[in-house]
C-alpha positions as CSV (number, residue, x, y, z in Angstrom):
1,X,0.0,0.0,0.0
2,X,1.4,3.5,-0.9
3,X,2.5,5.6,2.0
4,X,-0.3,8.1,1.4
5,X,-2.9,5.6,1.6
6,X,-1.4,4.1,4.8
7,X,-1.4,7.5,6.4
8,X,-5.0,8.1,5.2
9,X,-6.1,4.8,6.7
10,X,-4.2,5.4,9.9
11,X,-5.8,8.7,10.4
12,X,-9.4,7.5,9.7
13,X,-8.9,4.8,12.3
14,X,-7.5,7.3,14.7
15,X,-10.6,9.6,14.4
16,X,-12.7,6.6,15.8
17,X,-10.2,5.4,18.4
18,X,-11.4,4.8,22.0
19,X,-8.8,7.2,23.5
20,X,-9.5,10.9,23.1
21,X,-5.8,11.8,22.9
22,X,-5.5,9.6,19.8
23,X,-8.7,11.1,18.3
24,X,-7.2,14.5,18.9
25,X,-3.9,13.7,17.4
26,X,-5.8,12.2,14.3
27,X,-7.9,15.3,13.9
28,X,-5.0,17.7,14.0
29,X,-3.1,15.5,11.5
30,X,-6.1,15.5,9.1
31,X,-6.2,19.3,9.4
32,X,-2.4,19.7,8.8
33,X,-2.7,17.7,5.6
34,X,-6.3,18.2,4.3
35,X,-7.8,15.6,2.0
36,X,-11.3,15.5,0.6
37,X,-11.5,11.8,1.6
38,X,-11.7,12.9,5.2
39,X,-14.6,15.3,5.0
40,X,-17.4,12.8,5.5
41,X,-15.7,11.2,8.4
42,X,-15.0,14.4,10.0
43,X,-18.5,15.6,9.8
44,X,-19.9,12.2,11.0
45,X,-17.5,12.3,14.0
46,X,-18.5,15.8,14.9
47,X,-22.1,14.6,15.6
48,X,-21.0,11.9,18.3
49,X,-17.5,13.1,19.6
50,X,-17.9,13.4,23.4
51,X,-14.8,15.6,24.1
52,X,-15.0,19.3,23.6
53,X,-11.3,19.6,22.8
54,X,-11.5,16.9,20.0
55,X,-14.6,18.6,18.6
56,X,-12.8,21.9,18.3
57,X,-10.0,20.0,16.5
58,X,-12.5,18.3,14.1
59,X,-14.0,21.8,13.4
60,X,-10.5,23.2,12.7
61,X,-9.8,20.2,10.3
62,X,-12.9,21.0,8.4
63,X,-12.1,24.6,8.0
64,X,-8.8,23.5,6.4
65,X,-10.7,22.0,3.5
66,X,-12.4,24.0,0.6
67,X,-15.6,25.5,1.8
68,X,-17.2,24.5,-1.5
69,X,-16.7,20.9,-0.6
70,X,-17.5,21.1,3.2
71,X,-20.4,23.7,3.5
72,X,-23.1,21.7,1.4
73,X,-22.4,18.6,3.6
74,X,-22.3,20.6,6.9
75,X,-25.6,22.2,6.0
76,X,-27.2,18.7,5.6
77,X,-26.3,18.1,9.3
78,X,-28.6,20.9,10.3
79,X,-31.6,18.7,9.5
80,X,-30.3,15.9,11.8
81,X,-32.4,14.7,14.7
82,X,-29.2,14.6,16.9
83,X,-28.8,17.9,18.8
84,X,-25.1,17.6,18.8
85,X,-24.9,17.2,15.0
86,X,-26.9,20.4,14.6
87,X,-24.9,22.3,17.1
88,X,-21.5,21.3,16.0
89,X,-22.5,22.0,12.3
90,X,-23.6,25.5,13.2
91,X,-20.4,26.1,15.1
92,X,-18.3,24.9,12.2
93,X,-20.2,27.1,9.7
94,X,-19.5,30.0,12.0
95,X,-15.8,29.3,11.9
96,X,-15.8,28.8,8.1
97,X,-17.6,32.0,7.6
98,X,-18.9,31.4,4.2
99,X,-22.0,33.6,3.8
100,X,-23.5,31.2,1.3
101,X,-24.6,29.2,4.3
102,X,-26.8,32.1,5.6
103,X,-30.1,30.8,4.2
104,X,-29.6,27.6,6.1
105,X,-29.9,29.5,9.5
106,X,-33.5,29.2,10.0
107,X,-35.9,30.6,12.4
108,X,-36.5,27.0,13.6
109,X,-32.7,26.6,14.4
110,X,-32.5,30.2,16.1
111,X,-35.3,29.0,18.4
112,X,-34.4,25.4,18.7
113,X,-35.5,23.7,21.9
114,X,-32.0,22.5,22.6
115,X,-30.1,25.3,24.3
116,X,-26.6,24.4,22.8
117,X,-28.2,24.3,19.3
118,X,-29.8,27.7,19.8
119,X,-26.7,29.2,21.2
120,X,-24.6,28.0,18.2
121,X,-27.3,29.2,15.8
122,X,-27.2,32.7,17.4
123,X,-23.4,32.9,17.0
124,X,-23.4,31.6,13.4
125,X,-26.2,33.9,12.5
126,X,-24.3,37.1,13.5
127,X,-21.2,35.8,11.5
128,X,-23.1,35.0,8.4
129,X,-25.9,37.5,8.2
130,X,-25.8,39.9,5.2
131,X,-25.8,43.6,6.2
132,X,-29.2,44.1,4.8
133,X,-30.8,41.6,7.0
134,X,-29.5,42.6,10.3
135,X,-32.8,44.1,11.4
136,X,-34.8,41.1,10.5
137,X,-32.3,38.9,12.4
138,X,-32.7,41.2,15.3
139,X,-36.4,40.8,15.4
140,X,-36.0,37.0,15.3
141,X,-33.3,37.0,18.2
142,X,-35.4,39.3,20.3
143,X,-38.2,36.5,20.5
144,X,-35.6,34.6,22.6
145,X,-35.1,37.3,25.3
146,X,-35.5,36.0,28.8
147,X,-34.9,32.5,27.8
148,X,-32.9,30.2,30.1
149,X,-30.3,31.1,32.8
150,X,-27.5,33.5,32.9
151,X,-25.2,31.9,30.5
152,X,-27.9,31.4,28.0
153,X,-29.0,35.0,28.3
154,X,-25.3,36.2,28.2
155,X,-25.0,34.4,24.9
156,X,-28.0,36.0,23.3
157,X,-26.9,39.4,24.6
158,X,-23.5,39.0,23.0
159,X,-25.1,37.9,19.7
160,X,-27.5,40.9,19.7
161,X,-24.7,43.4,20.6
162,X,-22.5,42.0,17.8
163,X,-25.1,43.2,15.3
164,X,-24.5,46.9,16.5
165,X,-26.9,49.9,16.9
166,X,-29.5,48.3,14.6
167,X,-30.8,46.4,17.7
168,X,-31.7,49.5,19.7
169,X,-35.3,50.0,18.5
170,X,-36.1,46.4,19.0
171,X,-34.6,46.5,22.6
172,X,-36.6,49.5,23.4
173,X,-39.8,47.7,22.4
174,X,-38.8,44.7,24.5
175,X,-38.3,46.8,27.5
176,X,-42.1,47.2,27.7
177,X,-42.9,43.6,27.2
178,X,-45.5,42.0,29.5
179,X,-43.0,39.3,30.6
180,X,-40.6,40.7,33.4
181,X,-37.8,38.3,32.3
182,X,-37.9,39.8,28.8
183,X,-38.0,43.3,30.0
184,X,-35.1,42.6,32.4
185,X,-33.0,40.9,29.6
186,X,-33.6,43.7,27.1
187,X,-32.6,46.4,29.6
188,X,-29.4,44.5,30.5
189,X,-28.6,44.0,26.9
190,X,-29.1,47.6,26.1
191,X,-26.9,48.7,29.0
192,X,-24.2,46.4,27.8
193,X,-24.5,47.8,24.3
194,X,-23.9,51.3,25.7
195,X,-21.2,50.2,28.3
196,X,-19.5,46.9,27.3
197,X,-17.2,47.3,30.3
198,X,-20.0,47.1,32.8
199,X,-20.2,43.2,32.6
200,X,-23.2,41.0,32.3
201,X,-23.7,40.4,36.0
202,X,-23.7,44.1,36.9
203,X,-26.1,44.9,33.9
204,X,-28.6,42.1,34.8
205,X,-28.6,43.2,38.5
206,X,-29.3,46.7,37.6
207,X,-32.0,45.6,35.2
208,X,-33.6,43.6,38.0
209,X,-33.9,46.7,40.1
210,X,-35.4,48.8,37.2
211,X,-38.0,46.2,36.5
212,X,-38.8,45.8,40.2
213,X,-39.2,49.6,40.4
214,X,-41.5,49.5,37.5
215,X,-39.7,52.2,35.6
216,X,-38.1,52.2,32.1
217,X,-34.3,52.2,31.6
218,X,-34.5,55.6,30.2
219,X,-36.4,56.9,33.3
220,X,-33.7,55.2,35.5
221,X,-31.0,56.9,33.7
222,X,-32.7,60.3,34.2
223,X,-33.1,59.6,38.0
224,X,-29.4,58.9,38.2
């Protein structure tokens, strides 16, 4: 067997090895020497790989291959019933950064019931969204305000803030929402947009006080 074929076979076997250190080494080797034969195996492994560090190496290896070959196959994973397959596919698309993948970032993914899938969709969306569709994306992301715990809410705030000032009118509307969690999250996000150095914990605690007092963020600022 030629040396190239032997190395390819060894790498393919390594990606499925029981030891995570061997899988990591194999993924790094594949990324160092890209080969179209690896693409399907890399994508399939992303869906089931239990170790975060190895998943990151798998994603990196995929970014080393031509996007024209990887992106269509990765997009197919977005329809998988396995949450990790969807989440990792979205993460990989955000790292590749090919805006041709934008139409695949659907409203269903942005509101996916699985938190990790939704968070990955938010991050991918702000990377891939065309400039002319930022307002529409803001409106969709705003439907997720108030969702989950602190880490989940911080992820959404970061995604919204990455879109820039275009989010301000939508946040102002959300500040009057009937749901106090939505109001609180919108206020905290708006404050972080204006003062990124404040930190999310400080912003969310301030937002809690504002909601508890029953005043708007603007009124609170005037009182200060």
